[in-house]
N, C-alpha and C positions, 0 to 999 in steps of 0.2 A: 249594433251601436251606430248611431247616425252622426254624432258629432263629438268633439273632444269634451264638450260639457257633460256628456254621459259618463266620462271616466271618473271613478270614485276618487282617485288620487289627485285629479285636477280640482274636483270639488273641495277636497280637504286642503289643497294648496290655497284655494281662495279663502277658506276659513282661516288658514294660517296667516295670510296677508292681513285680514281684518284684525285678528288677535294681536298681531305684531304691531300694527299701527297704533292700536289702543295702548299697548305696552310702552311704545316709544314716546307717547305723549307725556309720560311721567319724567322723562329724562331732563337733566338740567339744560337750561338755555344754551350754555356754552358748548353742548354736544350737538346742537342742531345741524351744523355743517360738517360734522365728523361722524361719530358713531351712529347717531340717529339716521342720517342720510344714507350711510353705508348699509345699515340693517334694512332700511326700506327698499333700497335698490336691489339687494340680493333676494329679499323675500318676494318681491314682485317678479323677479326672474324665474322663480320656481314654476308657478302655473303658466307663465308666459311661454317658457320654452317647451313645456308639455304641449301646449296648444299649437305652437309653431311647428314642432316636430310632427304632430298628428296630421297637420296639413300638408306635409311632404308626401310625395308619391313613392318613396323608396324606404324600405326598412332600415337601410344603413343611415339615411338621413334622420329618420325618427330616432334611432338608437343614439346618434350623436347629440341630438337635442335633449334626450332624456339624461344623458351623461352630464351635459351642461347644467341641467336642472338639479341633478344630484350634487354637483359641485357647489352650486349656490346654496343648497340645503345644508351642506357641511359648513359652509361659510357662515350661514345664519346661526347654526348651533354654536359655533365658536364665539360669535359676536354677542349672543345673548348670555353666554357664560361670562364673557368679559363684563357685560352690564351687571350681572349678578355679583361678580367679584368686586366691582366698583360701588356696589350697593345702590345702583340706580333702580333696581327692581327687587321685589320681594321674592323669596324662595317659592312661594305658592304660585306666583305669576310665571316665574321661570319654569316651574314644573309643568304648568299647563301648556305653554308654548313648546317646550322641549318634548313632551309626550306626543303631541300632535306631529312634530317634526320627525320623530322616530317612527311613528306609524307610516308617514309618507315615505320615509327612507326605505322601510321594508318593502313597501309596494313597488317603489321605483327599482330597487335592487332586484326584486323578483322578475319584473318585466324586462329589465336590461339583460339579466341572465338568460331568460327565455328567448329574447330576440337574438342574442349572440349565438345561442345554440341553433336557432333556425337559419342563420346566415352562413353556417359552416358547410 
């Protein structure tokens, strides 16, 4: 592996950013500075923290950034469910983004677990 761009979960995180931006374009104008902005900030944080952590020279630093990315992922999952409940998005759009987020969650959780075991 030569760069963070080779990481499958970083690539999927970038896909999640793209899908989420498309999804939030449907939101009402009054949500522009609230839910829309909050969702976009947290989804950008997911691949960004993966990349930043990868660039660190210590496993513990990498682990910390992966945990931050994971937290942002949980925040996104909550916010898109809020958007669904408020009927800003359709169930099929929610399902697409949520499915991808769960896939990334599993990959992140697995790597975090392995890194924790290696630092013991």
